[in-house]
DRENGU-547502 format. One record per residue: residue number from 1; residue in one letter; x, y, z of N, C-alpha, C in turn. Coordinates in steps of 0.001 Angstrom, whole numbers, plus 500000, padded with zeros to 6 digits. Atoms other than C-alpha are relative to their C-alpha. Example, Ala and Ser with C-alpha at 12.3 -4.5 7.8 and 13.67 -1.06 7.14 Angstrom:
REM DRENGU-547502
+-----+---------+--------+--------+--------+--------+--------+--------+--------+--------+--------+
| num | residuo |   n_c1 |   n_c2 |   n_c3 |  ca_c1 |  ca_c2 |  ca_c3 |   c_c1 |   c_c2 |   c_c3 |
+-----+---------+--------+--------+--------+--------+--------+--------+--------+--------+--------+
|   1 |       A | 500890 | 498810 | 500000 | 512300 | 495500 | 507800 | 500900 | 501200 | 500000 |
|   2 |       S | 499180 | 498810 | 499940 | 513670 | 498940 | 507140 | 499230 | 501090 | 500730 |
+-----+---------+--------+--------+--------+--------+--------+--------+--------+--------+--------+
***
This chain:
REM DRENGU-547502
+-----+---------+--------+--------+--------+--------+--------+--------+--------+--------+--------+
| num | residuo |   n_c1 |   n_c2 |   n_c3 |  ca_c1 |  ca_c2 |  ca_c3 |   c_c1 |   c_c2 |   c_c3 |
+-----+---------+--------+--------+--------+--------+--------+--------+--------+--------+--------+
|   1 |       X | 498500 | 500700 | 500474 | 221064 | 505694 | 480386 | 499662 | 498802 | 500543 |
|   2 |       X | 500157 | 501127 | 499300 | 221382 | 502050 | 481288 | 501595 | 499715 | 499494 |
|   3 |       X | 498520 | 500845 | 500428 | 224856 | 499896 | 481327 | 499667 | 499214 | 499029 |
|   4 |       X | 500278 | 500887 | 501091 | 225315 | 497917 | 478297 | 500047 | 498564 | 500653 |
|   5 |       X | 499880 | 501869 | 500006 | 225385 | 493887 | 477949 | 501357 | 499497 | 500592 |
|   6 |       X | 499013 | 500451 | 499422 | 228628 | 493552 | 479079 | 500350 | 500657 | 501551 |
|   7 |       X | 499976 | 499396 | 498345 | 228694 | 496085 | 482026 | 499266 | 499082 | 500728 |
|   8 |       X | 501149 | 500695 | 499221 | 225469 | 493987 | 482957 | 500865 | 499083 | 500802 |
|   9 |       X | 499478 | 501624 | 500322 | 227260 | 490194 | 482514 | 501559 | 500269 | 501274 |
|  10 |       X | 498787 | 499654 | 499160 | 230466 | 491490 | 484776 | 499682 | 500763 | 501073 |
|  11 |       X | 500173 | 498860 | 499001 | 228959 | 493996 | 486887 | 500925 | 500960 | 500298 |
|  12 |       X | 498879 | 499236 | 500028 | 231390 | 496346 | 486022 | 499149 | 501251 | 499411 |
|  13 |       X | 500541 | 499102 | 500734 | 229192 | 499561 | 485509 | 500876 | 501223 | 499241 |
|  14 |       X | 499310 | 498918 | 500475 | 231677 | 501208 | 483101 | 499360 | 500740 | 498762 |
|  15 |       X | 500525 | 499473 | 501265 | 229463 | 502293 | 480284 | 498795 | 500135 | 500229 |
|  16 |       X | 501475 | 499753 | 499969 | 226203 | 503853 | 479967 | 499681 | 500523 | 498611 |
|  17 |       X | 500103 | 499068 | 500888 | 224098 | 504709 | 477213 | 498457 | 499656 | 499502 |
|  18 |       X | 501275 | 500164 | 500476 | 221048 | 504524 | 474883 | 499495 | 498419 | 500633 |
|  19 |       X | 500532 | 501237 | 499876 | 218567 | 501400 | 475880 | 498772 | 499641 | 499668 |
|  20 |       X | 501349 | 500316 | 500956 | 215749 | 499992 | 474097 | 499425 | 498683 | 500882 |
|  21 |       X | 500445 | 500975 | 499408 | 213804 | 498356 | 476675 | 499310 | 498458 | 499477 |
|  22 |       X | 500918 | 501258 | 500582 | 211995 | 495642 | 474297 | 501233 | 499157 | 499563 |
|  23 |       X | 499084 | 500991 | 500556 | 214955 | 494356 | 472901 | 501095 | 499563 | 501177 |
|  24 |       X | 498991 | 500486 | 498754 | 217437 | 494301 | 476298 | 501425 | 501127 | 499169 |
|  25 |       X | 498530 | 499973 | 500563 | 220381 | 495947 | 473981 | 499984 | 501665 | 500069 |
|  26 |       X | 500037 | 498574 | 500032 | 221950 | 499271 | 474120 | 500675 | 500486 | 498908 |
|  27 |       X | 499403 | 499252 | 501132 | 223656 | 501535 | 471831 | 501301 | 499069 | 499204 |
|  28 |       X | 498995 | 501167 | 499845 | 226686 | 499223 | 472007 | 499719 | 498695 | 499515 |
|  29 |       X | 500736 | 501185 | 500514 | 224894 | 496068 | 471032 | 499755 | 500180 | 498736 |
|  30 |       X | 500956 | 499440 | 501228 | 222591 | 498075 | 468454 | 500551 | 500976 | 499432 |
|  31 |       X | 499854 | 498700 | 500954 | 224058 | 500566 | 466247 | 499233 | 500722 | 499481 |
|  32 |       X | 501021 | 499280 | 500655 | 220822 | 501487 | 465072 | 499274 | 500763 | 501034 |
|  33 |       X | 500438 | 498825 | 498967 | 219917 | 503367 | 468467 | 500735 | 501124 | 500105 |
|  34 |       X | 499056 | 499093 | 499841 | 220947 | 506611 | 469035 | 500946 | 500166 | 500763 |
|  35 |       X | 498580 | 500217 | 499548 | 224411 | 507309 | 469604 | 499832 | 500849 | 501498 |
|  36 |       X | 499665 | 499346 | 498723 | 224538 | 508200 | 473362 | 500822 | 499204 | 501019 |
|  37 |       X | 499351 | 500829 | 498915 | 226652 | 505547 | 474552 | 501585 | 500989 | 500428 |
|  38 |       X | 498777 | 499665 | 499826 | 230067 | 506319 | 476260 | 500652 | 499533 | 501309 |
|  39 |       X | 499644 | 500524 | 498906 | 232470 | 504691 | 478298 | 500722 | 500921 | 501188 |
|  40 |       X | 499382 | 498934 | 498935 | 233808 | 506101 | 481750 | 500996 | 498677 | 501016 |
|  41 |       X | 499535 | 500710 | 498987 | 235704 | 504532 | 484553 | 499875 | 500637 | 501222 |
|  42 |       X | 499969 | 499467 | 498871 | 235215 | 505239 | 487912 | 500334 | 499301 | 501176 |
|  43 |       X | 499263 | 500359 | 498944 | 237826 | 504761 | 490542 | 499388 | 499720 | 501475 |
|  44 |       X | 500485 | 499819 | 498471 | 236098 | 505723 | 493889 | 498507 | 499454 | 499936 |
|  45 |       X | 501610 | 500809 | 500045 | 232356 | 504387 | 492947 | 499685 | 500921 | 501444 |
|  46 |       X | 500492 | 499513 | 498959 | 231104 | 506692 | 495381 | 498659 | 499942 | 500024 |
|  47 |       X | 501496 | 500713 | 499754 | 227665 | 505197 | 496561 | 499032 | 500586 | 501051 |
|  48 |       X | 500852 | 499597 | 498926 | 226714 | 507096 | 499780 | 500434 | 501448 | 500138 |
|  49 |       X | 499463 | 498376 | 499465 | 226834 | 510746 | 501272 | 499377 | 500153 | 500974 |
|  50 |       X | 500786 | 499481 | 498795 | 226275 | 511914 | 504745 | 500499 | 501197 | 500405 |
|  51 |       X | 499685 | 498956 | 499703 | 226215 | 515299 | 505529 | 499786 | 500439 | 501596 |
|  52 |       X | 500576 | 499823 | 498837 | 226469 | 516718 | 508851 | 501149 | 501328 | 500470 |
|  53 |       X | 499464 | 498934 | 499607 | 227187 | 520490 | 509886 | 500841 | 500367 | 498459 |
|  54 |       X | 498915 | 498913 | 501373 | 230382 | 522175 | 507314 | 500608 | 498426 | 499441 |
|  55 |       X | 499314 | 501295 | 500578 | 231450 | 518087 | 506720 | 499134 | 498978 | 499141 |
|  56 |       X | 500372 | 501099 | 501078 | 230761 | 515612 | 503785 | 500655 | 498647 | 500727 |
|  57 |       X | 499369 | 501370 | 499555 | 231217 | 511760 | 504925 | 499805 | 499250 | 498377 |
|  58 |       X | 500250 | 500501 | 501305 | 231749 | 510261 | 501354 | 500675 | 498321 | 499870 |
|  59 |       X | 500008 | 501386 | 500430 | 231493 | 506278 | 500719 | 500382 | 499713 | 498963 |
|  60 |       X | 499172 | 500307 | 501085 | 234007 | 505125 | 498194 | 500300 | 498489 | 499959 |
|  61 |       X | 499851 | 501476 | 500031 | 233272 | 501470 | 497304 | 500934 | 499722 | 499174 |
|  62 |       X | 499004 | 500194 | 500326 | 235949 | 501350 | 494759 | 501350 | 499925 | 500544 |
|  63 |       X | 498886 | 499562 | 498918 | 238505 | 502497 | 497471 | 499868 | 499147 | 501351 |
|  64 |       X | 500325 | 500627 | 498980 | 237006 | 500307 | 500115 | 500063 | 501107 | 501318 |
|  65 |       X | 499620 | 499334 | 499101 | 236913 | 503434 | 502204 | 499002 | 501091 | 500463 |
|  66 |       X | 501341 | 499321 | 499724 | 234689 | 506307 | 503789 | 501155 | 501744 | 500356 |
|  67 |       X | 499308 | 498433 | 499998 | 236626 | 510385 | 503584 | 499149 | 500829 | 500485 |
|  68 |       X | 501021 | 498752 | 499784 | 235338 | 513115 | 505341 | 501061 | 501144 | 499507 |
|  69 |       X | 499940 | 498554 | 501118 | 235376 | 516497 | 503205 | 499583 | 501245 | 500887 |
|  70 |       X | 500426 | 498728 | 499599 | 235561 | 520028 | 504667 | 499300 | 500714 | 498776 |
|  71 |       X | 501180 | 499162 | 501543 | 232451 | 521365 | 501994 | 500658 | 501500 | 500243 |
|  72 |       X | 499886 | 498741 | 500024 | 233650 | 524963 | 503023 | 501607 | 500181 | 499455 |
|  73 |       X | 498901 | 499981 | 500641 | 237330 | 524314 | 501956 | 500180 | 498943 | 498739 |
|  74 |       X | 499867 | 500981 | 500995 | 236915 | 521214 | 499884 | 501253 | 499220 | 500037 |
|  75 |       X | 498800 | 500662 | 499520 | 239885 | 519897 | 501985 | 499575 | 498631 | 500204 |
|  76 |       X | 500260 | 501291 | 499479 | 239979 | 516245 | 502758 | 500744 | 500028 | 501586 |
|  77 |       X | 499699 | 500389 | 498509 | 240128 | 515670 | 506708 | 500534 | 498734 | 500379 |
|  78 |       X | 499312 | 500855 | 499929 | 240901 | 512378 | 506782 | 499268 | 498842 | 499188 |
|  79 |       X | 500343 | 501220 | 500950 | 240306 | 508646 | 504999 | 499824 | 498575 | 500985 |
|  80 |       X | 499802 | 500938 | 499435 | 239321 | 505674 | 506993 | 499585 | 499014 | 499094 |
|  81 |       X | 499917 | 500720 | 500852 | 239808 | 502574 | 505204 | 500925 | 499927 | 498967 |
|  82 |       X | 499300 | 500138 | 500827 | 241512 | 501253 | 502233 | 501380 | 500400 | 499993 |
|  83 |       X | 498374 | 499944 | 499952 | 245024 | 501965 | 501134 | 500733 | 501644 | 500808 |
|  84 |       X | 499153 | 498770 | 499437 | 245296 | 505698 | 502251 | 499080 | 500318 | 501465 |
|  85 |       X | 500860 | 499955 | 498596 | 243539 | 504983 | 505859 | 500795 | 500805 | 500901 |
|  86 |       X | 499462 | 499347 | 499125 | 244504 | 507599 | 508243 | 500072 | 499228 | 501473 |
|  87 |       X | 500773 | 500488 | 499004 | 243300 | 505052 | 511016 | 500453 | 499141 | 500301 |
|  88 |       X | 499847 | 501220 | 499690 | 244265 | 502036 | 512993 | 498441 | 499667 | 500170 |
|  89 |       X | 501326 | 500541 | 499661 | 241293 | 499884 | 512984 | 500194 | 498721 | 500648 |
|  90 |       X | 499893 | 501552 | 498908 | 240492 | 497084 | 515501 | 498720 | 499281 | 499176 |
|  91 |       X | 501104 | 500778 | 500255 | 238595 | 494296 | 514861 | 498933 | 499696 | 501028 |
|  92 |       X | 500975 | 500189 | 498710 | 235383 | 492915 | 516922 | 500733 | 499367 | 501224 |
|  93 |       X | 499420 | 500339 | 498751 | 237920 | 491244 | 519155 | 501382 | 500649 | 500173 |
|  94 |       X | 498996 | 499097 | 499499 | 240290 | 494192 | 519694 | 501429 | 499771 | 499469 |
|  95 |       X | 498760 | 500297 | 500586 | 242931 | 492782 | 517157 | 500342 | 501345 | 498895 |
|  96 |       X | 499684 | 498979 | 501125 | 244524 | 495492 | 514689 | 499974 | 499538 | 498893 |
|  97 |       X | 499902 | 500701 | 501026 | 244010 | 494928 | 511131 | 501778 | 500637 | 499506 |
|  98 |       X | 498843 | 499617 | 500625 | 247481 | 495276 | 509069 | 499715 | 501229 | 499534 |
|  99 |       X | 499725 | 498859 | 500599 | 248417 | 498725 | 508141 | 500492 | 499782 | 498806 |
| 100 |       X | 499334 | 500192 | 501361 | 250512 | 497303 | 505312 | 499294 | 500315 | 498741 |
| 101 |       X | 501137 | 499441 | 501566 | 249696 | 498628 | 501556 | 500927 | 499250 | 499182 |
| 102 |       X | 499615 | 501401 | 501068 | 250201 | 495369 | 499683 | 498566 | 499635 | 499085 |
| 103 |       X | 501267 | 500173 | 500638 | 247866 | 494123 | 497031 | 499373 | 498689 | 500903 |
| 104 |       X | 500480 | 501102 | 498952 | 247140 | 491183 | 499745 | 499063 | 500721 | 500977 |
| 105 |       X | 500716 | 498873 | 498921 | 246147 | 494017 | 502241 | 498443 | 500512 | 499648 |
| 106 |       X | 500956 | 499415 | 500747 | 243720 | 495272 | 499488 | 498717 | 499300 | 499955 |
| 107 |       X | 501232 | 500945 | 500060 | 241710 | 491863 | 499729 | 499607 | 499777 | 501356 |
| 108 |       X | 500200 | 500491 | 498214 | 242131 | 491460 | 503403 | 499635 | 501015 | 500533 |
| 109 |       X | 500249 | 498760 | 499203 | 241250 | 494925 | 504470 | 499050 | 499801 | 500966 |
| 110 |       X | 500998 | 500063 | 499039 | 238834 | 495368 | 507365 | 498426 | 499788 | 499241 |
| 111 |       X | 501167 | 500595 | 500622 | 236242 | 495439 | 504694 | 500214 | 500137 | 498393 |
| 112 |       X | 499710 | 499613 | 501212 | 235936 | 495509 | 500864 | 498597 | 500230 | 499218 |
| 113 |       X | 501216 | 499290 | 500880 | 233506 | 497414 | 498396 | 498768 | 500029 | 500592 |
| 114 |       X | 500694 | 499924 | 499238 | 231629 | 498272 | 500789 | 498844 | 501254 | 499553 |
| 115 |       X | 501682 | 499283 | 500449 | 227711 | 500031 | 500563 | 499584 | 500915 | 501175 |
| 116 |       X | 501171 | 498847 | 498862 | 225808 | 502979 | 502595 | 501322 | 499860 | 501237 |
| 117 |       X | 499004 | 499956 | 498931 | 229231 | 503686 | 504770 | 499355 | 501386 | 500183 |
| 118 |       X | 500660 | 498833 | 499556 | 227114 | 506490 | 506731 | 500595 | 500236 | 501314 |
| 119 |       X | 499659 | 499275 | 498562 | 227841 | 508756 | 509713 | 499339 | 500185 | 500441 |
| 120 |       X | 501063 | 499827 | 499115 | 225582 | 508258 | 512438 | 499723 | 500991 | 500992 |
| 121 |       X | 499721 | 498763 | 498937 | 226525 | 510991 | 514926 | 500949 | 499087 | 501169 |
| 122 |       X | 499502 | 500125 | 498462 | 228503 | 510862 | 518449 | 501037 | 498707 | 499452 |
| 123 |       X | 498758 | 500816 | 500260 | 231529 | 508789 | 516688 | 499560 | 498595 | 499187 |
| 124 |       X | 500653 | 501426 | 500546 | 229434 | 505760 | 515337 | 499753 | 500245 | 498485 |
| 125 |       X | 500446 | 500019 | 501797 | 229335 | 505074 | 511325 | 499533 | 498458 | 500158 |
| 126 |       X | 499969 | 501790 | 500664 | 227906 | 501630 | 509830 | 500093 | 500065 | 498590 |
| 127 |       X | 499762 | 500190 | 501561 | 228572 | 500252 | 506508 | 499559 | 498634 | 499940 |
| 128 |       X | 500182 | 501099 | 500617 | 227453 | 497230 | 504542 | 501283 | 499161 | 499638 |
| 129 |       X | 498950 | 500354 | 500629 | 230347 | 495160 | 503903 | 499843 | 498947 | 499022 |
| 130 |       X | 500113 | 501032 | 500883 | 229916 | 493213 | 500678 | 501051 | 498986 | 500110 |
| 131 |       X | 499083 | 501223 | 499772 | 233302 | 491494 | 501171 | 500140 | 499029 | 498667 |
| 132 |       X | 499638 | 500565 | 500838 | 234308 | 490853 | 497753 | 500920 | 500714 | 499530 |
| 133 |       X | 499186 | 499560 | 500837 | 237045 | 491404 | 495355 | 499930 | 500890 | 499044 |
| 134 |       X | 500007 | 499027 | 501588 | 237697 | 493562 | 491949 | 499078 | 499152 | 499247 |
| 135 |       X | 500931 | 500669 | 501004 | 236202 | 490676 | 490023 | 498624 | 499363 | 500518 |
| 136 |       X | 501697 | 500260 | 499403 | 232927 | 490458 | 492777 | 500354 | 498657 | 500453 |
| 137 |       X | 499919 | 501423 | 499795 | 234545 | 487171 | 493889 | 499854 | 500207 | 501829 |
| 138 |       X | 500087 | 499937 | 498457 | 233669 | 486545 | 497766 | 501301 | 499709 | 500521 |
| 139 |       X | 498663 | 500123 | 499318 | 236621 | 486828 | 499899 | 499780 | 499363 | 501361 |
| 140 |       X | 499810 | 500621 | 498540 | 237770 | 484620 | 503077 | 500336 | 500758 | 501098 |
| 141 |       X | 499957 | 498999 | 498873 | 237374 | 486386 | 506191 | 500095 | 499423 | 501328 |
| 142 |       X | 500127 | 500311 | 498540 | 237503 | 485535 | 510009 | 498864 | 499580 | 500361 |
| 143 |       X | 501749 | 499824 | 499805 | 233660 | 485666 | 509782 | 499561 | 498838 | 498995 |
| 144 |       X | 500487 | 500915 | 500591 | 233601 | 483270 | 507217 | 499981 | 500553 | 498249 |
| 145 |       X | 500087 | 499550 | 501464 | 233085 | 483552 | 503083 | 498468 | 500584 | 500033 |
| 146 |       X | 501422 | 499143 | 500259 | 230279 | 486695 | 502621 | 500148 | 501274 | 500707 |
| 147 |       X | 499970 | 498379 | 499628 | 229125 | 489681 | 503431 | 499588 | 499986 | 501812 |
| 148 |       X | 500233 | 499780 | 498591 | 228385 | 491684 | 506848 | 499583 | 501010 | 500349 |
| 149 |       X | 500492 | 498837 | 499304 | 226811 | 494165 | 508760 | 500908 | 500654 | 500800 |
| 150 |       X | 498946 | 499482 | 499099 | 229276 | 496328 | 510549 | 499506 | 501476 | 500309 |
| 151 |       X | 500016 | 498417 | 499761 | 229340 | 499522 | 512677 | 501011 | 500261 | 500933 |
| 152 |       X | 498783 | 499374 | 499357 | 232194 | 501387 | 514285 | 499716 | 501093 | 500887 |
| 153 |       X | 500082 | 498973 | 499143 | 232839 | 503521 | 516819 | 501385 | 500344 | 499823 |
| 154 |       X | 498875 | 499462 | 500359 | 235798 | 506203 | 515684 | 500159 | 500984 | 500698 |
| 155 |       X | 499162 | 498739 | 499272 | 237784 | 508564 | 517628 | 501081 | 500667 | 498957 |
| 156 |       X | 499796 | 499034 | 501145 | 238670 | 511121 | 515128 | 501811 | 500512 | 500596 |
| 157 |       X | 498612 | 499306 | 499405 | 241530 | 512767 | 517657 | 501217 | 498716 | 500039 |
| 158 |       X | 499122 | 500940 | 500249 | 243339 | 509321 | 517872 | 500309 | 499538 | 498860 |
| 159 |       X | 499732 | 501107 | 501271 | 242937 | 507979 | 514613 | 499873 | 498859 | 500337 |
| 160 |       X | 500169 | 501217 | 499798 | 241702 | 504846 | 515994 | 498310 | 499692 | 499657 |
| 161 |       X | 501633 | 499980 | 500669 | 238282 | 503074 | 514486 | 500047 | 498543 | 500943 |
| 162 |       X | 500290 | 501309 | 499020 | 236759 | 499923 | 516685 | 498753 | 499496 | 499481 |
| 163 |       X | 501061 | 500805 | 500371 | 234431 | 497510 | 515274 | 499244 | 499741 | 501343 |
| 164 |       X | 500738 | 500126 | 498951 | 231649 | 497558 | 517656 | 498751 | 498847 | 499952 |
| 165 |       X | 501201 | 501244 | 500830 | 228933 | 495200 | 515851 | 500370 | 499608 | 498779 |
| 166 |       X | 500197 | 501033 | 501318 | 229475 | 492690 | 513239 | 499314 | 498880 | 499911 |
| 167 |       X | 501253 | 501389 | 500113 | 226842 | 490311 | 511843 | 500377 | 499364 | 498883 |
| 168 |       X | 500112 | 500652 | 501332 | 227838 | 487878 | 509102 | 498484 | 499898 | 499598 |
| 169 |       X | 501079 | 500163 | 500355 | 224789 | 487820 | 507051 | 499411 | 498742 | 499402 |
| 170 |       X | 500359 | 501346 | 500265 | 224964 | 484220 | 505682 | 499958 | 499896 | 498339 |
| 171 |       X | 499664 | 500017 | 501278 | 225228 | 485157 | 501986 | 501003 | 501132 | 499527 |
| 172 |       X | 499071 | 498728 | 500592 | 227439 | 487049 | 499783 | 499194 | 500969 | 498863 |
| 173 |       X | 500932 | 498927 | 500574 | 225945 | 490239 | 498465 | 501028 | 500495 | 498752 |
| 174 |       X | 498825 | 499299 | 500639 | 228175 | 491187 | 495570 | 499614 | 501370 | 499384 |
| 175 |       X | 500334 | 498805 | 500366 | 226155 | 494526 | 495031 | 499213 | 500292 | 501315 |
| 176 |       X | 500911 | 499271 | 499031 | 224164 | 496855 | 497494 | 500081 | 499310 | 501025 |
| 177 |       X | 499804 | 500529 | 498480 | 223366 | 496330 | 501203 | 500165 | 501396 | 501108 |
| 178 |       X | 499998 | 499203 | 498915 | 222845 | 498668 | 504196 | 499627 | 499291 | 501412 |
| 179 |       X | 500135 | 500037 | 498322 | 223226 | 498813 | 507881 | 499842 | 500966 | 500804 |
| 180 |       X | 500748 | 499175 | 499324 | 220655 | 500570 | 509588 | 499722 | 500166 | 501551 |
| 181 |       X | 500533 | 500182 | 498475 | 220607 | 501080 | 513530 | 498860 | 500410 | 500304 |
| 182 |       X | 500903 | 499567 | 500295 | 217153 | 501477 | 514358 | 499584 | 500489 | 501792 |
| 183 |       X | 499883 | 499922 | 499263 | 215796 | 503199 | 517575 | 499581 | 499447 | 500958 |
| 184 |       X | 500127 | 501279 | 499024 | 214621 | 499987 | 519366 | 501468 | 499381 | 500216 |
| 185 |       X | 498886 | 500585 | 499578 | 218342 | 499045 | 519367 | 500453 | 498926 | 498918 |
| 186 |       X | 499971 | 501125 | 501067 | 217656 | 496513 | 516234 | 500653 | 500690 | 499238 |
| 187 |       X | 499280 | 499423 | 500926 | 219774 | 496769 | 513431 | 499035 | 499449 | 498594 |
| 188 |       X | 500726 | 500161 | 501454 | 217849 | 496918 | 509815 | 501220 | 499335 | 499271 |
| 189 |       X | 498788 | 500516 | 500675 | 220199 | 494780 | 507507 | 499021 | 499587 | 498393 |
| 190 |       X | 500792 | 500497 | 501606 | 219238 | 494861 | 503688 | 501183 | 499801 | 498833 |
| 191 |       X | 499166 | 500278 | 500926 | 221116 | 493277 | 500848 | 499357 | 499322 | 498787 |
| 192 |       X | 500239 | 500719 | 501640 | 220762 | 491798 | 497193 | 501016 | 498832 | 500141 |
| 193 |       X | 499416 | 501087 | 500313 | 222188 | 488292 | 496481 | 500285 | 499729 | 498866 |
| 194 |       X | 499951 | 500094 | 501159 | 221799 | 489045 | 492912 | 500330 | 501560 | 499186 |
| 195 |       X | 500265 | 498299 | 500603 | 222199 | 492120 | 490220 | 498659 | 499910 | 499802 |
| 196 |       X | 501491 | 499229 | 500153 | 219405 | 494223 | 489989 | 500218 | 501028 | 498994 |
| 197 |       X | 499603 | 499448 | 501156 | 219147 | 495574 | 486354 | 498420 | 500683 | 499495 |
| 198 |       X | 501185 | 499715 | 500295 | 216407 | 497691 | 485086 | 498933 | 499307 | 498887 |
| 199 |       X | 500589 | 500539 | 500574 | 215291 | 495329 | 482450 | 499517 | 498668 | 500189 |
| 200 |       X | 500290 | 501264 | 499367 | 215065 | 492445 | 484535 | 498491 | 499928 | 500697 |
+-----+---------+--------+--------+--------+--------+--------+--------+--------+--------+--------+
***
């Protein structure tokens, strides 16, 4: 199952179906292919999951957030980032991000359309901030127009999160990416500046 041509062009993977690797067409493009295509819409776009003990930490790219879930009860414990954030989030200089819930805040939140938002332990989390809008356009932020690596320290009791590492990567990655601290205290950064498709 692969995304259709329109989904590939707009990088909006909202359709999947039969795919012919020789022609590069899907069922939607070529009705003679087996009928296995179906549109879907993924508001959350869950793109990474960290499990520790009884808790799951769900990275939701579409909502620009991370949600902690109790796996014993399936209850949401908290959400960090996005419109439903339960936290005050401070930038790398110690300034709080706006907590207003507006369409402008959605663009100018602490991070936008992140990837690999992961729980590292001892209150630390890392993510790759793609920093793009709904149409995958790069957004202007204090560090410039581009993506960045980000590590946060989170105080769950106080409901506060602090940026402790922020590194602009020098490009704008519309899709994918990771920020992985290494035992050497270095940070391994991965990103893709273009789309990745199975036919390419």
